[in-house]
C-alpha positions as CSV (number, residue, x, y, z in Angstrom):
1,M,-66.9,25.9,-124.2
2,T,-66.9,22.3,-123.0
3,T,-65.1,21.0,-119.9
4,N,-62.2,18.7,-120.4
5,S,-63.0,15.0,-120.4
6,I,-61.1,11.9,-119.2
7,K,-59.0,10.0,-121.6
8,I,-57.7,6.6,-120.5
9,F,-54.8,5.1,-122.3
10,A,-53.3,1.6,-121.7
11,G,-49.8,0.4,-122.2
12,N,-49.1,-3.2,-123.0
13,S,-48.1,-4.3,-119.5
14,H,-51.6,-5.0,-118.2
15,I,-54.4,-4.2,-120.8
16,E,-57.0,-6.3,-118.9
17,L,-56.7,-4.2,-115.8
18,A,-57.0,-1.0,-117.8
19,K,-60.2,-2.4,-119.5
20,F,-61.6,-3.2,-116.0
21,V,-60.9,0.4,-114.8
22,A,-62.3,2.0,-117.9
23,R,-65.5,-0.2,-117.7
24,R,-66.1,0.9,-114.1
25,L,-65.9,4.5,-115.2
26,G,-68.3,3.9,-118.1
27,L,-65.6,4.7,-120.6
28,E,-63.8,3.0,-123.5
29,L,-60.0,3.0,-123.7
30,S,-58.6,5.7,-125.9
31,K,-56.9,4.8,-129.1
32,V,-53.1,4.3,-129.0
33,V,-50.8,2.1,-131.1
34,V,-47.6,0.9,-129.5
35,L,-45.2,-1.0,-131.7
36,K,-41.6,-2.2,-131.7
37,Y,-39.4,-1.8,-134.6
38,S,-37.1,-4.6,-135.7
39,N,-34.2,-3.0,-133.7
40,Q,-36.5,-3.1,-130.6
41,E,-37.1,0.6,-130.5
42,T,-40.6,1.5,-129.2
43,S,-43.0,3.5,-131.3
44,V,-46.1,5.2,-129.9
45,T,-48.9,6.8,-131.9
46,I,-51.7,8.5,-130.0
47,G,-54.9,7.8,-132.1
48,E,-57.1,10.7,-131.0
49,S,-56.9,14.3,-129.9
50,V,-55.9,14.9,-126.3
51,R,-55.6,18.7,-126.5
52,D,-56.7,20.2,-123.2
53,E,-57.9,16.8,-121.9
54,D,-57.3,15.1,-118.6
55,V,-55.2,12.1,-119.6
56,F,-54.6,8.9,-117.5
57,I,-52.1,6.4,-118.7
58,I,-52.3,2.9,-117.0
59,Q,-49.1,1.0,-117.1
60,S,-47.8,-1.5,-114.4
61,G,-44.2,-2.2,-113.6
62,C,-44.1,-5.9,-114.6
63,G,-43.2,-8.4,-117.3
64,E,-40.6,-6.9,-119.6
65,I,-40.2,-4.2,-117.1
66,N,-37.7,-2.0,-118.9
67,D,-39.6,-2.0,-122.1
68,N,-42.8,-1.3,-120.3
69,L,-41.2,1.6,-118.4
70,M,-39.9,3.1,-121.6
71,E,-43.3,2.6,-123.3
72,L,-44.9,4.6,-120.4
73,L,-42.3,7.4,-120.7
74,I,-42.9,7.8,-124.5
75,M,-46.7,7.7,-124.1
76,I,-46.5,10.5,-121.4
77,N,-44.2,12.6,-123.6
78,A,-46.4,12.0,-126.7
79,C,-49.5,13.3,-124.7
80,K,-47.5,16.3,-123.4
81,S,-46.4,17.2,-127.0
82,A,-50.1,16.9,-128.0
83,S,-51.0,19.6,-125.4
84,A,-52.9,17.5,-122.9
85,R,-54.0,19.6,-119.9
86,R,-52.9,17.1,-117.3
87,I,-51.1,13.8,-117.5
88,T,-51.5,11.2,-114.7
89,A,-49.4,8.1,-114.7
90,V,-51.4,5.3,-113.1
91,I,-48.8,2.7,-112.1
92,P,-50.4,-0.1,-110.0
93,C,-47.0,-1.7,-109.3
94,F,-44.2,0.9,-109.2
95,P,-41.1,-0.4,-111.0
96,Y,-37.7,-0.5,-109.2
97,A,-39.5,0.3,-105.9
98,R,-37.2,-2.1,-104.0
99,Q,-34.2,0.0,-104.9
100,D,-35.3,2.9,-102.8
101,K,-32.2,3.5,-100.6
102,K,-28.4,3.4,-100.7
103,D,-27.9,0.3,-98.5
104,K,-24.3,-0.4,-99.6
105,S,-21.4,1.5,-101.2
106,R,-21.9,2.6,-104.7
107,A,-25.5,1.4,-104.8
108,P,-27.9,3.4,-107.0
109,I,-31.2,4.7,-105.8
110,T,-33.0,3.5,-108.9
111,A,-36.5,4.4,-107.7
112,K,-35.4,8.0,-107.6
113,L,-34.1,7.7,-111.1
114,V,-37.5,6.4,-112.3
115,A,-39.2,9.3,-110.5
116,N,-37.0,11.8,-112.3
117,M,-37.7,10.1,-115.7
118,L,-41.4,10.2,-115.2
119,T,-41.3,13.9,-114.2
120,V,-39.0,14.9,-117.1
121,A,-41.2,13.0,-119.6
122,G,-44.1,15.2,-118.6
123,A,-46.2,13.5,-115.9
124,N,-48.1,16.0,-113.8
125,H,-49.4,13.5,-111.3
126,V,-48.7,9.8,-110.3
127,I,-51.2,7.3,-108.8
128,T,-49.8,4.1,-107.5
129,L,-50.7,1.3,-105.2
130,D,-48.9,-0.1,-102.1
131,L,-45.5,1.4,-102.6
132,H,-42.7,-0.8,-101.2
133,A,-41.6,2.2,-99.2
134,S,-43.8,5.3,-98.6
135,Q,-40.9,7.6,-98.8
136,I,-40.6,7.0,-102.5
137,Q,-43.3,9.7,-102.8
138,G,-40.7,12.2,-101.7
139,F,-38.6,11.4,-104.8
140,F,-41.1,13.3,-106.9
141,N,-41.6,17.0,-107.5
142,V,-45.2,16.3,-108.6
143,P,-48.2,15.0,-106.5
144,V,-48.2,11.3,-105.8
145,D,-51.2,9.4,-104.5
146,N,-50.3,6.1,-102.9
147,L,-53.4,4.0,-102.7
148,Y,-53.8,0.9,-100.4
149,S,-55.1,-2.6,-101.1
150,E,-55.6,-3.1,-97.4
151,P,-59.4,-2.6,-97.4
152,S,-59.8,-5.1,-100.2
153,M,-57.6,-7.6,-98.3
154,L,-59.8,-7.2,-95.3
155,K,-62.9,-7.9,-97.4
156,Y,-61.3,-11.0,-98.7
157,I,-60.3,-12.3,-95.3
158,K,-63.9,-11.8,-93.9
159,A,-65.5,-13.3,-97.0
160,S,-63.2,-16.1,-98.1
161,I,-61.1,-17.4,-95.1
162,P,-63.1,-19.8,-93.0
163,D,-62.8,-19.3,-89.2
164,W,-60.8,-16.1,-89.7
165,K,-61.6,-15.0,-86.2
166,N,-59.3,-17.8,-84.9
167,S,-56.4,-16.4,-86.9
168,V,-53.0,-14.7,-86.3
169,I,-51.7,-12.1,-88.7
170,V,-48.0,-12.7,-89.4
171,S,-45.4,-10.5,-91.1
172,P,-42.7,-12.6,-92.9
173,D,-40.1,-9.9,-92.1
174,A,-39.6,-6.8,-89.9
175,G,-40.1,-4.4,-92.8
176,G,-43.8,-5.5,-93.2
177,A,-44.6,-5.3,-89.5
178,K,-46.5,-2.0,-89.8
179,R,-48.7,-3.3,-92.6
180,A,-49.5,-6.5,-90.8
181,T,-50.2,-4.8,-87.4
182,S,-52.6,-2.5,-89.1
183,I,-54.6,-5.4,-90.5
184,A,-54.4,-7.2,-87.1
185,D,-55.7,-4.1,-85.3
186,R,-58.6,-3.7,-87.8
187,L,-59.7,-7.3,-87.4
188,N,-58.9,-7.4,-83.6
189,L,-56.6,-10.3,-84.1
190,D,-53.2,-11.3,-82.6
191,F,-50.0,-10.4,-84.4
192,A,-46.7,-12.4,-84.8
193,L,-43.4,-11.6,-86.6
194,I,-40.9,-13.7,-88.4
195,H,-37.2,-12.6,-88.3
196,K,-35.3,-13.8,-91.4
197,E,-31.6,-14.0,-92.1
198,R,-30.3,-13.9,-95.6
199,K,-27.0,-15.2,-96.9
200,K,-27.7,-13.5,-100.3
201,A,-30.5,-11.9,-102.2
202,N,-33.7,-14.0,-102.7
203,E,-32.3,-16.7,-100.4
204,V,-33.3,-17.0,-96.7
205,S,-31.0,-19.0,-94.5
206,N,-32.9,-19.0,-91.2
207,M,-36.2,-17.9,-89.7
208,V,-37.2,-17.3,-86.1
209,L,-40.9,-16.9,-85.1
210,V,-41.7,-14.2,-82.5
211,G,-45.2,-15.0,-81.2
212,D,-47.5,-17.9,-80.8
213,V,-49.5,-19.5,-83.6
214,S,-50.2,-22.9,-82.1
215,G,-53.7,-24.2,-82.9
216,K,-54.4,-21.1,-85.0
217,M,-55.1,-20.2,-88.6
218,V,-52.3,-18.0,-89.9
219,I,-52.5,-15.2,-92.5
220,L,-49.2,-14.1,-93.8
221,V,-49.3,-10.5,-95.1
222,D,-46.7,-8.9,-97.4
223,D,-46.4,-6.2,-100.0
224,M,-45.0,-8.4,-102.8
225,A,-44.2,-12.0,-103.7
226,D,-41.4,-12.5,-106.1
227,T,-39.8,-15.9,-106.1
228,C,-42.0,-16.9,-103.1
229,G,-39.1,-18.6,-101.3
230,T,-39.7,-16.5,-98.2
231,L,-43.5,-17.3,-98.1
232,A,-42.9,-21.0,-98.6
233,Y,-40.2,-21.1,-95.9
234,A,-42.3,-19.0,-93.6
235,A,-45.3,-21.3,-94.1
236,S,-43.1,-24.4,-93.3
237,T,-41.8,-22.7,-90.1
238,L,-45.4,-21.8,-89.0
239,K,-46.6,-25.3,-89.6
240,E,-43.7,-26.6,-87.4
241,K,-44.9,-24.2,-84.7
242,G,-48.4,-25.7,-84.7
243,A,-50.3,-23.5,-87.2
244,L,-53.5,-25.2,-88.5
245,K,-53.5,-23.6,-92.0
246,V,-51.4,-20.9,-93.6
247,Y,-52.7,-18.3,-96.1
248,A,-50.7,-15.6,-97.8
249,I,-52.1,-12.3,-98.9
250,V,-49.9,-10.2,-101.0
251,A,-50.4,-6.8,-102.7
252,H,-48.2,-7.5,-105.8
253,G,-47.8,-11.0,-107.1
254,I,-44.7,-10.8,-109.2
255,L,-44.3,-14.6,-109.2
256,S,-41.0,-14.7,-111.1
257,G,-38.6,-17.6,-111.6
258,K,-39.7,-20.9,-110.1
259,A,-42.4,-19.2,-107.9
260,I,-45.3,-21.3,-109.2
261,D,-43.4,-24.6,-108.5
262,V,-42.5,-23.3,-105.1
263,I,-46.1,-22.4,-104.3
264,N,-47.4,-25.8,-105.6
265,E,-44.9,-27.7,-103.5
266,S,-45.3,-25.6,-100.3
267,C,-47.7,-26.1,-97.4
268,L,-49.5,-22.8,-98.2
269,E,-53.3,-23.2,-98.3
270,R,-53.7,-20.3,-100.7
271,V,-51.7,-17.4,-102.1
272,V,-54.0,-14.3,-102.6
273,V,-52.7,-11.5,-104.8
274,T,-54.2,-8.4,-106.3
275,N,-54.4,-7.9,-110.0
276,T,-51.8,-5.1,-110.2
277,I,-49.7,-7.6,-112.2
278,P,-51.3,-10.0,-114.7
279,H,-51.2,-13.7,-113.6
280,E,-54.1,-15.4,-115.3
281,E,-51.8,-17.8,-117.1
282,K,-50.0,-18.7,-113.9
283,K,-53.4,-19.4,-112.2
284,K,-54.1,-22.1,-114.7
285,I,-51.1,-24.2,-113.5
286,C,-51.3,-23.1,-109.8
287,P,-54.8,-23.7,-108.2
288,K,-53.6,-22.2,-104.9
289,I,-53.5,-18.6,-106.4
290,D,-56.5,-16.4,-105.8
291,T,-57.1,-12.9,-107.0
292,I,-58.4,-9.6,-105.4
293,D,-59.6,-7.2,-108.1
294,I,-58.4,-3.6,-107.3
295,S,-59.8,-2.0,-110.5
296,S,-62.6,-0.3,-108.4
297,T,-60.0,1.4,-106.2
298,L,-58.1,2.7,-109.2
299,A,-61.2,3.8,-111.0
300,E,-62.5,5.7,-108.0
301,A,-59.1,7.4,-107.6
302,I,-59.2,8.5,-111.3
303,R,-62.8,9.8,-110.9
304,R,-61.9,11.8,-107.8
305,T,-58.7,13.1,-109.3
306,H,-60.6,14.3,-112.4
307,N,-63.3,16.0,-110.3
308,G,-60.9,17.5,-107.8
309,E,-62.3,15.5,-104.9
310,S,-60.4,14.2,-101.9
311,L,-58.8,10.8,-102.0
312,Q,-58.8,10.8,-98.2
313,E,-62.6,10.6,-98.4
314,Q,-62.2,7.6,-100.7
315,N,-60.2,5.9,-98.0
316,Y,-62.9,6.7,-95.4
317,F,-65.7,5.2,-97.6
318,L,-63.6,2.1,-98.2
319,W,-63.2,1.5,-94.5
320,H,-66.8,2.4,-93.8
321,N,-68.0,-0.3,-96.3
322,I,-66.1,-2.9,-94.4
323,F,-66.9,-2.1,-90.8
């Protein structure tokens, strides 16, 4: 008898990232054909046997997000029907993660709905990166591993931001304070916070800085950049308060709407995002965007999951390589 092997499948949301991950594992992407009929139905054909295999399906929550989510669900179900031993959904950017609580009357908790759909489709395990809220893991009845881009961010700061020791780590809102203070503690830097008031979604009406950034480099840290209005407004506020330069480091660069124009016109020195979401075309028209590759983090998580090794040890080795 032979032991089960790894099969890595890629959806259409971010094929380049899937190729990077497979290459780091010394594998080729497994064969799958994903098509749309003329009525926009999604058709999935698994092109090789997955019976009794350890299947990993890489699909990020971006782009045509609803189509990509449906594509992932169908691929999971197709592998389940084909008798895969275990199916792991690798979702670098979890879809609908911002809809994780009932913050007003009659509001749906859509992140919970997505968790239910993944489980019912047949996912035995989920690997994701920098969840918007860690409690989303509790929406699942299957194991969820929430990886962190923080070690990669720290490497970037040390390698690519000049005079980073004269910096202040700033969170653009109260929700990201824990993430920003963790990075500040690791780098032994000061921390500041911006309190923002919104009149409506995606529009900030006022910002108040809590802390001192005068004569300092500033590194804004957040989990996602969507329209980038908050980052641009925060950068302007920090400059008014005496900051020398403002960098932004973000886990998920959604960059929707007029985000590229906002970045180009802002006083941000650089916007650094991971490649959980494809943005190569946007980089061509926005020289301020820089990329952190997180394929090694995902590849190591897949390897450890397959071999039954601890992901906690992975985190230890990541930190050990930095400090």
